[in-house]
ZADRENLO-762683 format. One record per residue: chain; x, y, z of N, C-alpha, C in turn. Coordinates in steps of 0.2 Angstrom, whole numbers, plus 5000, padded with zeros to 4 digits. Example, Ala and Ser with C-alpha at 12.3 -4.5 7.8 and 13.67 -1.06 7.14 Angstrom:
! ZADRENLO-762683
PT	A	5066	4972	5039	5062	4978	5039	5066	4984	5039
PT	A	5064	4989	5035	5068	4995	5036	5064	5000	5039
! end
This chain:
! ZADRENLO-762683
PT	A	5849	5712	4408	5856	5712	4409	5857	5705	4403
PT	A	5864	5706	4401	5864	5701	4398	5866	5693	4401
PT	A	5867	5688	4399	5868	5681	4404	5876	5682	4402
PT	A	5878	5679	4410	5888	5677	4408	5888	5673	4414
PT	A	5894	5668	4411	5894	5663	4411	5902	5661	4410
PT	A	5905	5657	4415	5911	5653	4415	5912	5646	4416
PT	A	5915	5643	4412	5915	5637	4415	5924	5634	4413
PT	A	5922	5627	4419	5931	5628	4420	5932	5620	4421
PT	A	5934	5617	4422	5937	5609	4423	5944	5613	4430
PT	A	5942	5608	4436	5947	5608	4441	5953	5603	4439
PT	A	5960	5601	4438	5963	5595	4436	5968	5596	4444
PT	A	5971	5600	4445	5975	5598	4453	5972	5604	4456
PT	A	5971	5606	4461	5965	5610	4464	5974	5616	4468
PT	A	5977	5618	4466	5983	5620	4468	5983	5628	4471
PT	A	5984	5630	4472	5987	5637	4475	5986	5643	4470
PT	A	5989	5642	4464	5985	5644	4456	5979	5645	4455
PT	A	5975	5638	4458	5969	5638	4454	5964	5641	4457
PT	A	5968	5642	4462	5962	5644	4469	5962	5653	4469
PT	A	5969	5654	4466	5968	5661	4466	5964	5663	4458
PT	A	5966	5661	4452	5961	5661	4449	5952	5659	4450
PT	A	5951	5655	4453	5943	5655	4457	5941	5661	4459
PT	A	5944	5665	4465	5946	5669	4468	5943	5675	4462
PT	A	5949	5676	4456	5947	5682	4453	5940	5681	4450
PT	A	5939	5676	4447	5930	5674	4444	5927	5675	4449
PT	A	5926	5675	4456	5920	5677	4459	5920	5684	4462
PT	A	5927	5690	4462	5927	5696	4460	5927	5698	4456
PT	A	5928	5696	4450	5924	5697	4443	5916	5699	4443
PT	A	5913	5694	4445	5904	5691	4446	5902	5697	4450
PT	A	5905	5695	4457	5901	5698	4463	5903	5706	4463
PT	A	5910	5709	4462	5911	5715	4459	5908	5719	4456
PT	A	5905	5717	4451	5903	5722	4445	5895	5721	4449
PT	A	5892	5718	4453	5889	5719	4457	5888	5723	4462
PT	A	5893	5727	4465	5897	5731	4470	5894	5722	4477
PT	A	5896	5717	4476	5896	5714	4481	5902	5711	4481
PT	A	5909	5716	4483	5915	5712	4481	5917	5712	4489
PT	A	5913	5715	4495	5914	5710	4502	5912	5704	4502
PT	A	5910	5702	4496	5907	5694	4498	5912	5689	4495
PT	A	5917	5691	4493	5922	5689	4489	5926	5681	4492
PT	A	5929	5685	4497	5930	5680	4500	5928	5674	4506
PT	A	5921	5675	4507	5916	5671	4511	5912	5666	4503
PT	A	5913	5667	4499	5909	5667	4493	5916	5661	4491
PT	A	5923	5664	4492	5926	5659	4490	5927	5651	4495
PT	A	5927	5653	4502	5926	5649	4505	5921	5641	4502
PT	A	5915	5645	4503	5911	5639	4501	5914	5635	4493
PT	A	5915	5639	4491	5917	5637	4485	5922	5630	4484
PT	A	5926	5633	4487	5931	5630	4491	5929	5623	4494
PT	A	5925	5622	4501	5923	5618	4500	5919	5612	4496
PT	A	5916	5616	4493	5913	5610	4488	5917	5608	4483
PT	A	5923	5612	4482	5927	5608	4475	5932	5603	4480
PT	A	5932	5603	4486	5936	5598	4489	5933	5593	4492
PT	A	5927	5592	4493	5921	5587	4494	5919	5583	4486
PT	A	5921	5588	4479	5919	5584	4476	5925	5579	4472
PT	A	5933	5583	4474	5939	5579	4474	5937	5572	4477
PT	A	5936	5573	4484	5936	5567	4487	5931	5562	4486
PT	A	5924	5565	4483	5920	5559	4482	5923	5556	4475
PT	A	5925	5559	4470	5927	5557	4465	5933	5551	4467
PT	A	5939	5551	4470	5942	5547	4470	5937	5542	4476
PT	A	5934	5542	4480	5931	5538	4483	5925	5536	4477
PT	A	5923	5539	4473	5920	5533	4467	5923	5529	4462
PT	A	5928	5531	4461	5934	5528	4457	5937	5521	4459
PT	A	5939	5521	4466	5941	5516	4468	5935	5514	4468
PT	A	5929	5513	4470	5924	5508	4470	5923	5505	4463
PT	A	5925	5509	4457	5924	5507	4453	5928	5503	4450
PT	A	5936	5505	4452	5941	5499	4451	5939	5492	4452
PT	A	5939	5493	4458	5934	5486	4463	5930	5482	4459
PT	A	5926	5486	4459	5918	5482	4455	5923	5478	4447
PT	A	5927	5482	4442	5931	5481	4438	5932	5472	4438
PT	A	5937	5474	4443	5940	5467	4448	5937	5462	4450
PT	A	5932	5465	4451	5924	5457	4455	5926	5455	4448
PT	A	5922	5460	4445	5919	5455	4438	5924	5452	4431
PT	A	5931	5455	4430	5936	5451	4428	5935	5445	4433
PT	A	5936	5443	4438	5936	5440	4441	5932	5433	4440
PT	A	5927	5436	4442	5921	5432	4441	5920	5427	4434
PT	A	5922	5433	4428	5921	5431	4423	5928	5433	4416
PT	A	5933	5428	4420	5940	5431	4415	5941	5430	4409
PT	A	5937	5427	4405	5936	5427	4398	5933	5431	4393
PT	A	5930	5437	4399	5924	5442	4397	5929	5445	4392
PT	A	5927	5450	4389	5932	5456	4388	5931	5463	4389
PT	A	5935	5468	4389	5936	5473	4393	5930	5477	4390
PT	A	5927	5477	4385	5919	5480	4385	5915	5479	4386
PT	A	5914	5471	4386	5910	5468	4391	5909	5469	4398
PT	A	5914	5469	4402	5915	5470	4407	5913	5478	4410
PT	A	5916	5483	4406	5911	5489	4405	5905	5490	4403
PT	A	5903	5489	4401	5895	5489	4400	5892	5485	4405
PT	A	5893	5481	4408	5891	5477	4415	5889	5480	4421
PT	A	5897	5484	4421	5897	5489	4426	5893	5495	4427
PT	A	5894	5498	4420	5890	5503	4421	5884	5504	4421
PT	A	5879	5497	4415	5873	5494	4419	5871	5495	4428
PT	A	5878	5493	4432	5877	5493	4437	5875	5498	4440
PT	A	5880	5502	4440	5880	5512	4441	5874	5513	4440
PT	A	5873	5513	4433	5867	5518	4433	5858	5513	4436
PT	A	5859	5507	4440	5853	5506	4442	5856	5507	4450
PT	A	5853	5513	4451	5855	5517	4459	5853	5513	4462
PT	A	5847	5508	4464	5847	5506	4471	5854	5500	4470
PT	A	5852	5497	4467	5859	5492	4465	5863	5495	4468
PT	A	5868	5501	4466	5873	5504	4469	5875	5505	4473
PT	A	5868	5507	4477	5869	5511	4483	5870	5504	4488
PT	A	5868	5498	4487	5871	5493	4491	5878	5491	4490
PT	A	5879	5490	4483	5885	5487	4482	5892	5492	4484
PT	A	5889	5500	4482	5894	5504	4484	5899	5504	4493
PT	A	5894	5506	4495	5896	5503	4503	5899	5498	4505
PT	A	5896	5493	4502	5900	5486	4503	5907	5486	4501
PT	A	5908	5485	4495	5915	5488	4493	5916	5492	4498
PT	A	5917	5497	4499	5920	5504	4502	5922	5502	4510
PT	A	5919	5498	4512	5919	5494	4519	5924	5488	4519
PT	A	5923	5482	4513	5924	5477	4512	5933	5478	4512
PT	A	5934	5482	4506	5943	5486	4506	5946	5491	4510
PT	A	5941	5493	4515	5945	5499	4517	5949	5504	4514
PT	A	5944	5506	4510	5945	5509	4506	5946	5517	4509
PT	A	5943	5518	4514	5943	5525	4520	5950	5526	4518
PT	A	5954	5523	4520	5964	5523	4522	5966	5524	4514
PT	A	5964	5520	4509	5964	5521	4504	5965	5526	4500
PT	A	5958	5532	4503	5957	5539	4501	5963	5541	4503
PT	A	5963	5542	4510	5967	5547	4512	5975	5545	4511
PT	A	5977	5540	4509	5984	5542	4506	5984	5543	4499
PT	A	5980	5544	4496	5979	5546	4490	5979	5555	4491
PT	A	5976	5558	4495	5973	5562	4498	5979	5565	4502
PT	A	5984	5563	4507	5991	5565	4508	5994	5566	4500
PT	A	5994	5561	4498	5999	5563	4489	5998	5567	4487
PT	A	5991	5569	4486	5989	5573	4483	5991	5580	4486
PT	A	5990	5582	4493	5995	5584	4496	6000	5589	4498
PT	A	6004	5582	4495	6012	5584	4493	6013	5586	4487
PT	A	6008	5585	4481	6010	5587	4474	6008	5595	4475
PT	A	6000	5596	4477	6001	5601	4478	6005	5607	4481
PT	A	6008	5606	4487	6013	5608	4490	6021	5610	4485
PT	A	6021	5604	4483	6027	5608	4477	6024	5612	4473
PT	A	6017	5609	4470	6016	5614	4465	6016	5622	4467
PT	A	6013	5622	4471	6014	5631	4477	6020	5632	4477
PT	A	6025	5629	4480	6031	5632	4482	6034	5635	4475
PT	A	6034	5631	4470	6037	5634	4462	6033	5641	4459
PT	A	6023	5640	4460	6022	5645	4456	6022	5651	4462
PT	A	6023	5650	4468	6024	5657	4474	6031	5662	4473
PT	A	6035	5658	4468	6043	5661	4466	6043	5660	4460
PT	A	6034	5658	4459	6037	5663	4450	6043	5659	4444
PT	A	6039	5652	4444	6045	5645	4442	6043	5642	4440
PT	A	6046	5637	4437	6044	5628	4436	6048	5625	4442
PT	A	6046	5619	4440	6045	5615	4446	6054	5613	4443
PT	A	6058	5613	4449	6065	5611	4448	6064	5603	4449
PT	A	6071	5599	4444	6072	5594	4443	6070	5588	4450
PT	A	6073	5593	4457	6070	5588	4464	6064	5592	4463
PT	A	6059	5592	4462	6055	5594	4466	6049	5588	4459
PT	A	6053	5588	4452	6051	5587	4448	6049	5577	4449
PT	A	6057	5576	4453	6058	5567	4456	6052	5566	4462
PT	A	6051	5573	4466	6046	5570	4470	6039	5569	4467
PT	A	6040	5573	4462	6032	5571	4460	6033	5564	4458
PT	A	6035	5564	4453	6036	5558	4448	6034	5551	4456
PT	A	6035	5553	4461	6038	5547	4465	6030	5547	4467
PT	A	6023	5549	4466	6018	5550	4470	6013	5546	4465
PT	A	6018	5538	4464	6015	5534	4460	6005	5531	4463
PT	A	6006	5532	4467	5996	5531	4470	5991	5537	4469
PT	A	5996	5542	4467	5988	5546	4464	5989	5548	4457
PT	A	5995	5545	4454	5995	5544	4447	5992	5539	4445
PT	A	5992	5534	4449	5987	5529	4443	5978	5531	4446
PT	A	5980	5533	4451	5971	5536	4451	5969	5542	4447
PT	A	5974	5545	4447	5972	5552	4438	5973	5550	4434
PT	A	5976	5542	4434	5974	5539	4425	5969	5537	4426
PT	A	5964	5533	4432	5960	5531	4430	5953	5538	4429
PT	A	5953	5541	4435	5948	5547	4433	5947	5548	4427
PT	A	5954	5550	4424	5955	5551	4417	5950	5546	4410
PT	A	5954	5541	4414	5951	5536	4407	5942	5534	4409
PT	A	5940	5535	4415	5932	5534	4416	5929	5542	4414
PT	A	5931	5546	4414	5930	5555	4413	5928	5557	4419
PT	A	5929	5558	4425	5927	5558	4430	5930	5563	4433
PT	A	5926	5568	4432	5931	5575	4434	5926	5581	4441
PT	A	5930	5585	4440	5926	5590	4443	5926	5596	4441
PT	A	5920	5600	4439	5917	5606	4435	5914	5610	4440
PT	A	5918	5617	4437	5915	5623	4441	5912	5628	4435
PT	A	5905	5631	4438	5902	5635	4434	5901	5642	4435
PT	A	5901	5647	4434	5899	5652	4438	5894	5655	4431
PT	A	5886	5656	4434	5884	5662	4430	5879	5667	4431
PT	A	5877	5670	4428	5876	5676	4431	5869	5679	4428
PT	A	5862	5679	4429	5855	5682	4424	5854	5688	4425
PT	A	5856	5692	4430	5857	5699	4432	5851	5698	4437
PT	A	5848	5695	4441	5845	5692	4449	5847	5690	4452
PT	A	5852	5685	4449	5854	5677	4455	5863	5676	4451
PT	A	5866	5676	4455	5872	5672	4452	5874	5665	4455
PT	A	5874	5660	4450	5874	5655	4452	5881	5650	4452
PT	A	5883	5649	4457	5890	5643	4455	5888	5636	4458
PT	A	5890	5635	4452	5887	5627	4452	5894	5622	4453
PT	A	5897	5619	4457	5901	5612	4457	5899	5606	4455
PT	A	5902	5602	4449	5901	5594	4446	5905	5590	4448
PT	A	5903	5584	4450	5908	5579	4452	5905	5573	4447
PT	A	5908	5569	4441	5904	5568	4438	5903	5561	4438
PT	A	5901	5560	4443	5901	5555	4448	5894	5553	4451
PT	A	5889	5549	4454	5885	5548	4460	5886	5546	4462
PT	A	5882	5549	4469	5882	5549	4475	5879	5545	4478
PT	A	5880	5539	4483	5877	5535	4485	5871	5540	4493
PT	A	5864	5536	4493	5859	5537	4495	5864	5538	4502
PT	A	5868	5534	4505	5871	5533	4511	5873	5541	4513
PT	A	5878	5542	4507	5881	5548	4510	5877	5555	4507
PT	A	5873	5556	4504	5868	5560	4503	5865	5561	4509
PT	A	5861	5555	4514	5858	5556	4520	5864	5558	4524
PT	A	5870	5555	4524	5876	5560	4529	5876	5567	4527
PT	A	5876	5568	4523	5875	5576	4522	5871	5582	4524
PT	A	5865	5579	4523	5857	5582	4524	5857	5581	4532
PT	A	5860	5572	4538	5859	5574	4544	5864	5581	4548
PT	A	5869	5581	4543	5874	5584	4548	5871	5591	4544
PT	A	5868	5593	4541	5867	5602	4538	5862	5601	4546
PT	A	5858	5597	4546	5851	5596	4551	5854	5597	4558
PT	A	5858	5593	4559	5862	5594	4565	5866	5598	4568
PT	A	5869	5602	4561	5873	5609	4563	5866	5615	4563
PT	A	5862	5613	4561	5856	5618	4562	5856	5618	4569
PT	A	5852	5616	4573	5852	5614	4579	5857	5617	4582
PT	A	5865	5618	4581	5869	5620	4586	5867	5626	4585
PT	A	5866	5630	4578	5865	5636	4578	5859	5639	4581
PT	A	5855	5635	4581	5849	5638	4585	5849	5642	4591
PT	A	5853	5638	4595	5854	5638	4601	5862	5643	4603
PT	A	5863	5646	4597	5869	5649	4598	5876	5644	4600
PT	A	5876	5638	4598	5882	5635	4599	5886	5632	4596
PT	A	5886	5633	4588	5889	5632	4584	5894	5630	4584
PT	A	5899	5631	4589	5908	5631	4590	5907	5622	4590
PT	A	5902	5621	4595	5902	5615	4598	5901	5609	4594
PT	A	5897	5610	4589	5896	5607	4580	5904	5604	4578
PT	A	5909	5611	4577	5912	5609	4574	5920	5604	4578
PT	A	5918	5608	4587	5923	5604	4591	5922	5596	4590
PT	A	5915	5594	4590	5912	5589	4592	5914	5585	4586
PT	A	5914	5585	4579	5915	5585	4573	5923	5584	4570
PT	A	5929	5585	4574	5936	5584	4571	5937	5580	4569
PT	A	5937	5573	4569	5936	5568	4567	5932	5567	4560
PT	A	5934	5569	4555	5932	5568	4549	5934	5562	4543
PT	A	5935	5557	4549	5937	5552	4543	5930	5551	4536
PT	A	5924	5548	4542	5917	5547	4541	5913	5553	4538
PT	A	5914	5555	4541	5908	5562	4540	5911	5568	4535
PT	A	5915	5571	4533	5919	5573	4530	5914	5578	4525
PT	A	5910	5572	4521	5908	5578	4519	5902	5583	4520
PT	A	5898	5578	4525	5893	5581	4531	5894	5587	4531
PT	A	5903	5588	4537	5905	5593	4541	5907	5599	4534
PT	A	5908	5597	4526	5908	5603	4525	5905	5608	4520
PT	A	5899	5604	4520	5892	5606	4519	5887	5612	4526
PT	A	5891	5608	4531	5890	5613	4538	5895	5618	4539
PT	A	5897	5619	4536	5905	5624	4535	5902	5631	4533
PT	A	5899	5628	4527	5896	5631	4521	5891	5634	4523
PT	A	5886	5631	4526	5881	5634	4529	5882	5640	4534
PT	A	5888	5639	4538	5890	5642	4544	5892	5650	4539
PT	A	5894	5650	4534	5897	5655	4530	5889	5659	4529
PT	A	5886	5652	4525	5879	5658	4522	5873	5659	4527
PT	A	5876	5659	4534	5872	5662	4538	5874	5666	4540
PT	A	5882	5668	4539	5885	5673	4542	5884	5678	4537
PT	A	5883	5678	4532	5881	5682	4526	5873	5685	4525
PT	A	5868	5681	4530	5863	5682	4531	5858	5679	4526
PT	A	5859	5673	4521	5852	5669	4518	5854	5665	4522
PT	A	5847	5661	4518	5847	5654	4523	5848	5647	4518
PT	A	5853	5644	4523	5857	5639	4517	5853	5636	4514
PT	A	5846	5632	4518	5842	5629	4516	5839	5632	4507
PT	A	5839	5637	4507	5836	5639	4502	5842	5643	4496
PT	A	5846	5642	4496	5853	5647	4494	5858	5640	4490
PT	A	5857	5634	4493	5859	5627	4493	5855	5622	4488
PT	A	5857	5619	4482	5853	5613	4479	5858	5608	4478
PT	A	5855	5602	4480	5861	5597	4478	5856	5592	4472
PT	A	5859	5593	4466	5858	5588	4464	5860	5581	4460
PT	A	5857	5574	4462	5860	5566	4464	5857	5565	4458
PT	A	5861	5564	4453	5859	5556	4447	5864	5555	4446
PT	A	5864	5555	4439	5876	5550	4436	5877	5553	4437
PT	A	5875	5560	4439	5882	5568	4440	5880	5571	4448
PT	A	5884	5572	4448	5882	5577	4458	5884	5583	4457
PT	A	5879	5587	4457	5879	5596	4455	5876	5596	4460
PT	A	5881	5602	4464	5880	5604	4468	5879	5614	4465
PT	A	5874	5618	4468	5872	5623	4464	5870	5629	4472
PT	A	5874	5633	4472	5875	5639	4475	5872	5646	4470
PT	A	5864	5648	4475	5860	5653	4470	5862	5659	4475
PT	A	5864	5664	4473	5866	5671	4477	5861	5677	4474
PT	A	5855	5679	4479	5852	5683	4476	5853	5690	4477
PT	A	5855	5693	4471	5857	5699	4469	5855	5705	4474
PT	A	5850	5707	4472	5844	5710	4477	5846	5712	4484
PT	A	5844	5704	4487	5845	5705	4492	5850	5705	4494
PT	A	5855	5703	4493	5864	5702	4494	5864	5711	4497
PT	A	5863	5714	4491	5864	5721	4491	5859	5727	4495
PT	A	5852	5723	4499	5848	5726	4503	5853	5723	4509
PT	A	5856	5717	4512	5857	5715	4516	5865	5721	4519
PT	A	5868	5724	4512	5876	5727	4514	5873	5732	4517
PT	A	5867	5735	4515	5865	5742	4514	5862	5743	4523
PT	A	5858	5735	4524	5857	5735	4533	5861	5734	4536
! end
């Protein structure tokens, strides 16, 4: 069977985009007779995209604070020099793993990320309202969108630094692969948090107390990434797959999560 692949960039994670992703999932899984999985697969992709967007906001704020610090320390340096210094620091993972969490705590970026996410929620609500009504945003809605200054500033920084969320769905006849990439590095602290939350969830699952895990982690202020992955693991277990075999996290200059769905195994699970 010929290899099939679709790639896209997620700019605004609106209902329109979600509907398009559902159709992409339906196209790939439906062709294999696995359309019944579309809802569960989308829920997994949905969590990964939301995690990616949040991680990109977090990274770009750290990057901005780094730039401000370098500019303060070297007032005579030009923008190109400062950018080169910061890029070199980011590429040095051991240094970035130390500096990024310090900046995040020092400037209370948790609250700043939350404010941006709140403005984004307002933006999406307005966009969705127009989309559901099959119309463009009206003058009042456009005015509200223009008032989201904090979000606009962050979006400009993301564009300037080419920090994006990418989605790729691919099939080789044996597996359907879904990749979600955010073009920003992940710190060891965040990666460790993901693995710890996944392992903790698995322990709850083994004794049939999954619900207690989610009840105990209703406050996602600091551990949203791990909670999202636990949600995905729960969905994959429900499908009949081993989440530790299905999910691969690649952490380098970019952060990519790959979901690998074995077609023959899923068809057999459907029969059983």
